[in-house]
C-alpha positions, -999 to +999 in steps of 0.1 A: -704+408-733-717+407-702-738+375-706-701+362-715-690+376-681-720+361-666-709+324-681-671+326-672-683+335-629-704+304-629-678+283-644-653+289-615-644+274-581-671+283-555-639+289-532-625+315-556-658+336-549-653+331-509-620+348-508-600+310-504-584+309-533-543+305-538-520+322-554-513+314-591-482+298-585-497+273-556-528+260-575-529+225-582-532+211-614-565+195-606-584+227-602-578+236-638-585+206-652-618+210-633-621+243-643-621+233-682-604+264-690-575+284-673-585+305-650-582+343-655-548+357-643-549+384-613-544+416-621-512+432-613-506+471-606-471+472-615-454+464-644-462+428-658-431+404-662-427+391-697-419+354-683-444+333-664-435+318-636-441+275-637-458+253-606-437+248-575-427+209-568-447+198-538-426+197-504-417+163-496-427+156-454-399+145-434-423+137-404-421+099-408-385+099-408-380+119-376-409+095-357-388+067-370-358+079-354-376+089-320-389+052-320-349+039-325-344+058-298-367+049-272-359+011-281-325+017-274-331+032-243-355+004-232-334-024-241-303-010-225-325-003-191-335-036-196-300-047-199-285-033-169-314-043-150-307-077-158-273-071-155-274-053-118-301-075-104-305-109-123-271-119-137-256-123-104-267-133-069-236-119-051-209-098-050-173-093-031-142-080-030-106-100-035-092-096+001-053-103+016-032-103+044-012-068+043+013-064+070+026-030+080+059-022+092+067+004+114+098+020+129+098+010+164+107+051+173+108+083+154+142+077+132+158+085+103+161+057+074+193+049+068+188+022+042+163+002+023+167-028+008+134-036-015+112-023-039+076-024-046+071-057-062+098-075-047+094-112-035+107-117+000+112-145+026+107-143+063+141-127+081+150-114+051+162-073+060+137-047+041+155-014+058+172-001+083+165+031+105+184+045+133+179+068+165+203+099+164+196+104+204+202+066+211+233+068+194+242+097+216+232+079+247+260+048+236+287+071+229+277+091+262+279+058+281+313+049+262+324+084+277+314+079+310+330+043+312+366+059+300+361+081+327+354+056+352+383+036+341+406+067+347+395+072+386+398+032+388+435+036+377+443+065+399+429+046+426+451+015+417+482+041+410+476+049+447+473+010+456+508+005+439+526+029+461+511+020+491+522-016+486+553-004+477+560+015+509+548-013+527+570-038+506+540-059+508+539-084+479+504-094+488+494-056+483+511-055+451+493-086+439+463-068+445+472-037+424+480-057+392+448-078+398+424-046+397+449-030+373+447-064+346+410-062+360+399-029+350+422-030+317+400-062+309+367-044+314+377-015+291+390-039+265+355-061+264+339-028+262+355-015+230+353-056+214+314-050+220+311-017+206+333-029+174+312-059+170+276-038+169+297-013+144+307-044+122+269-059+122+256-025+110+286-022+083+277-057+069+241-046+067+251-013+054+271-032+026+244-041+003+240-004-005+273+007-009+280+029+020+305+011+036+339-003+013+349-039+020+384-026+032+365-008+058+347-042+067+384-061+071+395-036+093+372-035+113+374-077+117+416-072+122+410-051+153+384-071+164+405-101+162+432-083+178+411-071+211+402-108+213+437-120+214+444-092+240+413-102+259+428-135+258+458-127+276+445-104+303+417-129+312+445-154+318+466-129+339+437-118+359+433-157+364+465-165+377+465-131+403+432-147+417+444-180+425+475-159+443+448-139+457+431-167+471+463-186+491+466-151+512+440-148+540+448-112+542+423-087+529+436-056+526+412-021+531+422-011+496+396-038+478+367-020+494+379+014+479+384+001+444+347-021+446+327+011+439+347+017+406+344-014+396+306-014+401+304+019+380+322+004+353+299-028+350+270-011+353+278+013+321+287-014+305+249-034+316+234-001+304+256-002+269+244-039+263+209-031+267+212+002+245+227-021+218+197-043+216+178-016+215+194-005+183+193-038+167+151-035+166+160-004+138+170-040+115+134-041+100+131-079+089+103-095+068+082-112+093+069-135+070+069-142+032+052-123+011+055-094-018+063-060-010+033-038-018+044-001-013+072+017+005+064+054+017+102+062+026+135+061+016+174+063+030+176+100+044+143+107+054+124+109+090+100+086+098+074+085+125+068+061+151+035+052+142+034+059+105+039+023+086+065+031+056+062-005+040+037-025+031+041-068+025+011-092+014+015-125+032+021-154+010-009-172+003-035-153+022-054-137-010-089-151-008-122-138-021-147-128+003-185-124-007-212-109+006-246-130+006-282-119+013-301-140+045-321-156+023-291-173+007-274-179+036-280-213+039-271-222+003-235-221+014-215-247+034-177-252+040-161-275+013-185-262-017-172-256-050-187-228-065-176-204-098-170-166-093-160-142-120-130-117-110-125-083-125-111-077-147-101-111-159-139-116-165-136-151-166-153-181-142-127-191-118-136-222-093-137-217-058-139-234-025-158-221+003-132-222+035-150-201+055-185-187+067-184-154+089-197-156+122-217-126+122-237-102+096-219-072+084-224-039+066-208-047+027-177-029+012-178+004-002-170-013-035-204-037-041-229-010-020-245-004-053-257-039-056-277-038-023-302-021-007-293+007+017-279-003+056-285-041+043-266-066+065-247-096+045-231-130+058-194-129+045-184-161+028-142-163+024-136-186-005-101-200-017-091-200-053-085-234-066-075-221-102-034-219-105-034-185-121+000-173-138+019-144-126+002-126-158-033-126-143-029-123-105-054-115-081-055-078-070-067-067-038-098-047-038-110-060-072-146-069-073-159-104-074-192-117-088-212-149-085-234-157-115-268-167-108-277-202-110-240-213-101 
């Protein structure tokens, strides 16, 4: 019995004697084949199971798949980096922007916006009315001067009445003529002042007619009044001219004429001041300085606007150009009249352009393209004009980035 146990012990794997054996469930089939017979099962202290566990299948290693994924990510990252470097530094030789002349319209004084006749995107011609602004203080000054004229006219009428009484008492025909002359002269000046005021109001109402602020009936009524005043002024002018001729026939000079001269001078002074204010009031009619497209409107009817704040921006027709910034070593490769191809975002198609002007000094690039050049690098601006006729569906937008392909 003892010899049999010794034989089984000698046939075992030397690893088992060193305590390095694996549990029965993890043994490989090659261990069993090498031994020539089944190995002795370990003894269990507890109750023994009726079923013998089978050998578990070997686990499949996933390390090769993980390695392939990491390699793929690295290759993709490297390819993207190479493409980004090529696209940024090698694909294009110069960058620029789309530029144009933008005119900013401001109010001539702090004012209130009465009406705006255009909207953003509208095309206007030179001289078209864009908006009307008004100054309440200016309107109040004109009204105050009108009151002064009426007061001076009343004083003149009183003086003329006194002159008429004196002429009647003296039974001097010459004095009566002078009294009538100054009376008619005062009436003529007053009616001319009324006519100027009505004509200014008619011009303003004609401008406001587009916005529906006034009606056609009001316009017609003002025109009839102006026509009546013109007829009255014409008759007064004829009467004054007749009296002037009669006065010239007399060699006498009345002392009353000098007394009426200050009142007449005061009325004429007020009328000149009103004309000056009317001319300034017309400056509130903002017109397009040239043909172009309305880009933006920051104020609308009823809102206040300050004198220094532009509230209408107008892009001048034919002012759009491409301005590219080239490095100093590339400046000699450009000449006026040269034709080059440019790519303008977001069209992403080549646009044929002509060099129309080369800058006189080196400048810093605009902020849209600073990332494509070295920091604080001075570049030469080159102005290009598109030769291709772009449709309205794909216009050039101000501020769009321009790229010049390498090897153009």
